[in-house]
N, C-alpha and C positions, 0 to 999 in steps of 0.2 A: 371587432373589440376583443382585447386581450382579456384572458379570464385570470383568475388568481392561481389556477393551475399553471398557466403559461408562465407567469412571474415565478413561481416556485421552481419550475422546471428549469427555467434561465440560471437561477442562482445556483441550483444543484450542477448544473453543467458546468458553470463558471467555477465552482469550487472545486470540482472532481479534475479540472484540467490541471495537470502538473507543469512544473516549469518546462520540462523536456517536451512535453506535447505542444505548449505554447511556442516554443522555440521553432519546433519543425513547422507548425503553421505558419509563422513569421518567415520561415525559409521559403515555403512554398508561395506565400503571398509576394515575396520579393522577387522571385523568379517569375512569376505571373506579371507582375510589374513590368518587368524586363521585356517580356514577350509581346504585352499588348502595346507597350511604347516603340518596340522594335530598337530597344537601346543596346549598346555594345555591352559586353560582359561585365567589365568592371565600372559601370556607371553608378552613380550615387542612388541608393534605392529611396533614401529620404526624399530626395528631389523628384524621382520618380511617383513614389506614394502622393506627394503632394500635388503634383501636376495632374494625377488621376482623382484627387480628392478621396484618397482612401485612407482611413486610420489605421495605424497599426493594430495587431491582432488584441494586444491588451486594452488598448483604449477603445477598440471596438466593443469588447466584452462589456467594459464598464458603460459605455454609452448604451447599450441594449438594455441592461439591467435598469440603469437611471429612467431612460425613455419608458421602459415597461412600467416602472413605479409611477411615474409622473402621470401617464395615461389612466391606469388605474386609480391612482388617487383623485385625479379629477373626474372619473366616471361614477366610483363607487362611492356611496355615501356610507357614513358610519352605521347608520340603521341596517344596512344591509347584512352586518356581521352579528347583529344582536340576536341574543338566544330567547328572546321573549315570546 
């Protein structure tokens, strides 16, 4: 089960990622997709990512945050955070 701390950590990491670091991560993912699929160098990375069922980096970050929130929202009741 994910904790509130895990969710906060995911959000902090997502906010701290700069455009340059996301671009670097996307390049690495694209290269790995080519290696995994044994595709020629100039293959379409979009097609490779779809074939592998991999999300692009920015969509993966958004998915993880939304998924974590959904899980926490369904598990944690509002009374958990009350101060009484």
